[in-house]
C-alpha positions in Angstrom: 68.2 95.9 74.5 67.3 92.5 75.9 68.6 89.4 74.0 65.8 86.8 73.1 66.0 83.7 75.3 66.9 81.4 72.4 69.8 83.7 71.3 70.9 84.0 74.9 70.9 80.2 75.4 72.9 79.8 72.2 75.4 82.4 73.3 75.8 80.6 76.6 76.4 77.3 74.9 79.0 78.9 72.6 80.8 80.5 75.5 80.8 77.2 77.4 82.1 75.1 74.5 85.8 76.0 75.0 85.5 75.4 78.7 84.0 72.0 78.1 86.8 71.2 75.7 89.4 72.0 78.3 87.6 69.8 80.9 87.4 66.9 78.5 90.9 67.2 77.2 92.7 68.4 80.3 96.4 67.7 80.8 97.0 64.4 82.6 100.8 64.4 82.7 103.5 67.0 82.0 106.7 65.6 80.5 109.2 68.4 80.4 107.7 70.9 78.0 105.3 68.4 76.5 101.9 67.3 77.7 99.9 64.1 77.7 96.1 64.8 77.7 93.3 62.7 79.1 92.0 62.2 75.6 95.4 60.8 74.5 95.3 58.3 77.3 91.9 57.1 76.2 92.9 57.0 72.6 96.0 54.9 73.4 93.7 52.4 75.2 91.4 52.2 72.2 94.2 51.9 69.6 96.0 49.1 71.6 92.8 47.2 72.0 91.9 47.6 68.3 95.3 46.3 67.2 95.0 43.4 69.6 91.6 42.5 68.3 90.0 43.2 71.6 87.4 45.6 72.9 88.7 48.7 74.7 88.3 48.7 78.5 88.7 52.0 80.2 89.9 51.0 83.7 92.5 52.5 86.1 94.9 49.7 85.2 94.6 50.3 81.4 94.8 54.0 81.9 98.0 53.7 83.9 99.5 51.3 81.3 98.5 53.7 78.5 100.0 56.7 80.3 103.3 54.9 80.8 103.5 54.1 77.1 102.7 57.7 76.2 105.3 59.0 78.6 108.0 56.8 76.9 106.6 58.0 73.5 107.0 61.6 74.4 110.6 61.0 75.5 111.5 59.3 72.3 109.8 61.9 70.2 111.7 64.6 72.0 115.0 62.9 71.3 114.0 62.3 67.7 113.3 66.0 67.3 116.5 67.0 69.0 118.6 64.5 66.9 116.7 65.2 63.7 116.0 61.5 63.2 114.1 60.7 60.0 110.4 60.2 60.1 108.2 58.1 57.9 107.0 59.8 54.7 103.4 60.4 53.9 103.5 57.6 51.3 105.1 55.3 53.9 102.3 56.1 56.4 99.6 55.4 53.8 101.3 52.1 52.9 101.3 51.0 56.5 97.6 51.6 56.6 97.0 49.6 53.4 99.2 46.8 54.7 97.1 46.7 57.9 93.9 46.6 55.9 95.2 43.8 53.8 96.4 41.7 56.7 93.3 42.1 58.9 90.4 43.2 56.6 91.3 41.6 53.2 92.1 45.0 51.9 88.5 46.2 52.5 89.1 49.8 53.7 85.4 50.3 54.2 85.2 47.3 56.6 88.2 48.5 58.5 86.6 52.0 58.7 83.5 50.5 60.2 85.4 48.5 62.7 87.4 51.6 63.7 84.3 53.7 64.1 82.7 51.0 66.3 85.7 51.5 68.7 85.6 55.3 68.5 88.5 55.5 66.2 89.3 56.9 62.7 91.6 55.7 60.0 93.8 58.7 60.7 94.1 57.6 64.3 95.4 54.2 63.2 97.7 55.7 60.6 99.3 58.0 63.1 99.8 55.2 65.5 101.3 52.8 63.0 103.6 55.6 61.9 104.7 56.2 65.5 105.6 52.5 65.8 107.6 52.6 62.7 109.4 55.8 63.8 110.2 54.1 67.1 111.7 51.2 65.2 113.8 53.7 63.2 115.0 55.3 66.4 115.9 51.9 67.8 117.8 50.8 64.7 119.8 54.0 64.4 120.4 54.8 68.1 121.0 51.4 69.7 121.4 48.5 67.4 124.6 49.7 65.7 126.4 49.8 69.1 125.4 46.2 70.0 128.3 43.7 70.0 127.3 40.0 70.3 130.1 37.9 71.7 130.7 34.4 70.4 130.1 33.0 74.0 126.6 34.4 74.0 125.9 32.8 70.6 127.2 29.5 71.9 125.1 29.7 75.0 122.0 30.5 73.1 122.6 27.6 70.7 123.1 25.2 73.6 120.1 26.3 75.7 117.5 27.6 73.2 117.8 25.2 70.2 117.4 21.5 69.7 120.9 21.1 68.3 119.6 19.3 65.3 120.6 22.1 63.0 124.3 23.0 63.1 125.4 26.3 64.6 127.0 27.4 61.3 123.5 27.5 59.8 121.9 29.3 62.8 124.6 31.8 63.7 123.2 34.7 61.7 119.7 34.1 63.1 120.9 33.8 66.6 123.0 37.0 66.4 120.0 38.9 65.1 117.8 37.7 68.0 120.5 38.6 70.6 121.1 42.0 68.9 117.4 42.8 69.1 117.2 41.7 72.8 120.2 43.8 73.7 118.9 46.8 71.8 115.6 46.5 73.6 117.4 46.4 76.9 119.5 49.4 76.0 116.3 51.3 75.0 114.7 50.4 78.4 117.8 51.6 80.3 117.8 54.9 78.2 114.1 55.5 79.0 114.7 55.0 82.7 117.5 57.5 82.6 115.4 60.0 80.6 112.6 59.6 83.2 115.0 60.5 86.0 116.4 63.5 84.1 113.0 64.9 83.0 110.6 66.8 85.1 107.5 64.7 85.1 104.3 65.9 86.9 101.1 63.9 87.2 98.2 66.3 87.2 96.0 63.2 87.2 97.3 61.6 90.4 95.6 58.3 89.6 98.0 57.8 86.7 101.1 58.0 88.8 103.1 54.7 89.1 
């Protein structure tokens, strides 16, 4: 029995749909047993631009920058999974989204939704990204900051070189120690990420994204 042409065309489209999805969302980078897809790279670009109040630009430079950020994200997520680090709760995620709407859209969720849609994003995309940023901060606070020791000499040097001296050190010490602790924790995170990159099998299927 011969299939009518309209049904045949529809069947061909349905059969092609999974193939098209694979082409659109193909793996760009393999990070150990995790993958970064092409669509994730573009989504990262759009989210970064949106949160910076800019229009997304899909260029080789922005794709490489997004890929590097996603690679670090995969490494952190793997470590958080292995170490059973706490993740933000559903209520916490929703609160972050409400806070973002309040800060940038006067709590107008509809206006924020329209702005997101104009950049090819959804509220869930933004919520997921804000939650990832909060989870990274949790990882940083639990993994690196507790080990940081700030010597008095570093506090004294910061006070002499980075302040006017009009406010006495006794009043600024806590603030300076916090700044130096954050800087050292960020440095320790960067060093850890570099070490993890060396230890992890990373393969760039999309050769353009390779550093």
